[in-house]
N, C-alpha and C positions, 0 to 999 in steps of 0.2 A: 888953739890952746886945747889939748888933749884934756877929756874929759874922764872921770871916774870911769864910765861906762864905755869911753874907747879902749883905757888899759884892761877892763873885764874883757872885753870882746877880742882883742889882741891875746891874752892869756888863754881865755877860753879856745881861740884857734887851734891852739896848739896841743890840744887834749883830744882823746879819743872820745868823742861821743856818740856813742851803739844807741841806736833810737832803739833796736831790739832789746834791750837790756829789761823793759817793761813788757812782761807775758801777754799774750792775747786772754783778756780777762773772761771769754764765753768758754775757754778750755780749762778752767780753774773753779775748783769748787770753795764758794767761801768760806771764810772762817767761822762768819757769824751772820745771821739776817735777823730785821727788823721788820715785819710787816706794817705797813702804815693802814689806819682805820679805812683811808678809801684812798684813790687815785688822786694825783696831783703832782705839779712841782712843786718843790719846796724850797724858800729861800735856806741856806743852811751855811756854818763855818764852825770850825774845829779853832781849838785853842794851840793846835800843831801837835801835842802829846797824848793827851788820854781825854779829853771830852770833846761832843760834838752838839751844837745847839741848833734846831731845826724849829723853823716855823710851819705849823701844819693846820689850817684850819681854825683860826683865830686863838691857836694856842702854842706857847713856846714850850719846847721838849728838851731837858738837858740830860744826854748819855754821857755814861762810860763806856769809854772805846777800848778794845774793841769787841765787848761783852755786848753792847747795846745795852746796858744794866739804865734804867730809865732814875736818875737821880731826883728830879722834878720836873713837874710840869706845871706851866702859869696860864689861866685863861685870861685873853686880853680883851674879851669883847665888852667888858664893863667900862674899860677906861681909855680905850683906843679904838676909833670909830672905824677908821681905813686900816686896808693890809700893809704887811709889811712888805717893801718892797727888796731890801738887802740885809745881810749882817756881817759883821766882821768881828775881829777879836784885836783888839787894844792893848798889845802885850805893855807898855809903860804904864797903863793902870789896871790891867790884870782883869780887864774887864771884857763881855762883848758889847759890841754896839750894834745897833739895828736902827732902818731908817723906815719912818712912816709916813706919807704924805709930806709935808716940808717939813717935819721934825725926826732929830735923831736921841734916841734914848738908851740909856746905859742898863747892863744887868749885871751884876755881880752874882756870879754863882757860889760864893761863899754865904752871903746872906740873903740871895733870893730879891735883892729890892730893884726894882725898877726905877730909873729918875730919868725925867727930861733933861738933855743935856743943852739942846739949842734948838729954836725955831729958825729955819733959815729961808730966803726970799721966794725960792722956786721948791715944787714937786720934784722931789730926789728919786731917782730911777736906781744909781746906785754908789755902793760906798766903798773904800778901801783905806789901808792905813800904811804907815812907815813908823819909824820909830819913834818921830815925834809929832807926825803931821796924819791930818785925816784929808782924802781927796772925796772930794762929792762931784759927782755926773748928775746934772739935772736934765729931765725932759729928754732922753732919749738922745744924749748930748746936744742940748742947746747951750751948754758952757760945763767949763769945769772949775771947779776951786780948790786951793789949798789953805786947810784951817790948821793953824797949828793950837795943840791944846797944853796948857799947863795945868796945876789942881785948882788954880782958882780963876783962870781966863781961858776965854777963847778968840783967839786974833785971825783975820782973815789975812792972808798973804799975798795971794794971787789970785787972779781970773781968767782964764781963758775962754775966748770966743769959741765956738762951732768953727768959725773959720780959719782959724789957725791951728785946728786939730786934725781936721779929715778934709778930703777932697770934694769939690763942688757938687760933684751928684751922687756922692755918698749919701743914704738915708739916715744914718744916725748912728750912736755910740750905744752899745747893749749894755755892758758889763766891763767894768777897770777892775786891776786887781795891779797891787805893789810888791816887787820884791828887791832887795838893796836898792840899788838906784835906778833901779828900771820899772815903768808905767805900763803895762799891757792893757790894751782896748780892742773889744771884741767888736768889728765894725761891720754896718750890714751895707754893702755896695749897693750900686742901683739896679743891677740886674737880681736882688734879693739873695746872692753869694755873702757868705761871710771869709773875713779875714780879720787877723791879729794883726796890729801895728805895734811898736814898742818905741818907748818914748824915754830919754833921758830927764828925772825928775828934776836934777838942778837947774834946766832950761827949758824943758818941755821940747826939745826938737826931736824930731823922727830919727831914731837910728835904725829902725828897720821898718820896710813896709811890707807886711804880709802879703804873700801868695793866698789865692783862693783857694779855700779849704775843700776839696773835692770830696761831693758827695755823691752817691748813688742816684742815677735818673736826674742828674742836676737837681734835686729837691733840697730844698733848705729851711728849717723849721725858724722860728722865732724864739727860740730857748738861749742860744748862744752864749753859754756860760763859760768862763775860762778861770783854770787855775795855775799859777805858775809852778814849775819844778827848780827852775834858777831862770836866771835874767833871758836866755833865750831857750827854752824849752819850756810847753806849755800844755797842758791838757784842755781840749775843747769838746762842752758837752752839748748835743743837740736832739735830746729826745730822742726818736726813732731812728735817725740818721747817724746815733752812734756816739763813742767817745774816741779822740783822736789824740796823740802826741803830736804837735807839732814842733820841730828843731828848726829855730833861726840859728844856729849859729855860726853856721858860714853864711854871710852875707847874700852871696851869689847862688846857694844849691840848698834851698829848704828842704827839709826832709817830711814825710807826714807818713804815721801808721796807724791804722783803727785799731782801739784795743777791746770794743764792747760794740755790740750791737745797738743797743739802747740805753741810755746815760741821760738823765737828767738835769745833773749835778754833780761835783766831785773834789773831794777832799784828800790830803794827804794827811799823814800820822810818821810823826819821827821818833828815834830811840832818843831816850832825855838826854843821855851821854852822850853819845856818839853824834848826834843831828842827824845820823843817816836815815832815810826813809824807811820805815818800817812793815806799813801797810797802807793802804788806798781805800775811800769810804766811796762809793757808788749808790748813789740815788736813782733809781729807778720811777716809774709812774706809781707803783704800789710796795713799793721796799725798799728799804735801806740795806746795803752788801759789805762785809769787809772783806777783804782779801789780803793775805801775806803777799809781800813783796820781796 
């Protein structure tokens, strides 16, 4: 039975997918820059349009994009003891969600209120969202769960153990991100290399086994963060090993292009009306940069 993702793949295969449509960012001058107080790799997420939330040294900072105007900052040191592992924006509730230890919290950008959403059974490694659900990756890929969120209820829908998702000699899953009917995972292989595998969210069957991300001198960091452009094109950030655009539209011929020499995280910003991509936010070790696309 053909799934929605199969239909999308068939449609995309007829389109011209030019991997060079994204510029080499090291050759571009940033539209704006915000220097971080100290060097680190920070969890961050945007609402997709004009706000960016980052976690930097026990503080949540909400920016207006693309100017990096600080709208507010909140110190978490007094009421959250552990660091934040991941952030996502849950559009159904118009709120940011962030994970810390085995808990997920919400932050409303309108009233600046932080609330505990739910406590979970294991340490949370990465989180992502669809229109109705939150997907949680535990302990470097020990398992992944799907939770449906409604206004007054949170329901566990499905659990997938590590053995159902990755190969026997893989080390684990570092970052999960969802778009449309696809769930992407950055997977650390047995030789410390990275690849991006794609899954059909409705069945959690693998629709793409990624090829190894080719990095200089075969060096591979432990950052390995991903961000979707569409179901089959993904950004991959791995610190001083660079930012890559990985195109898996053609199942038999994946493409890879290095966009920047240094990138610890990335996020895309879209025009509110047209939904087309307008800019990209790049996090380096010590700054945030906004580039027009």
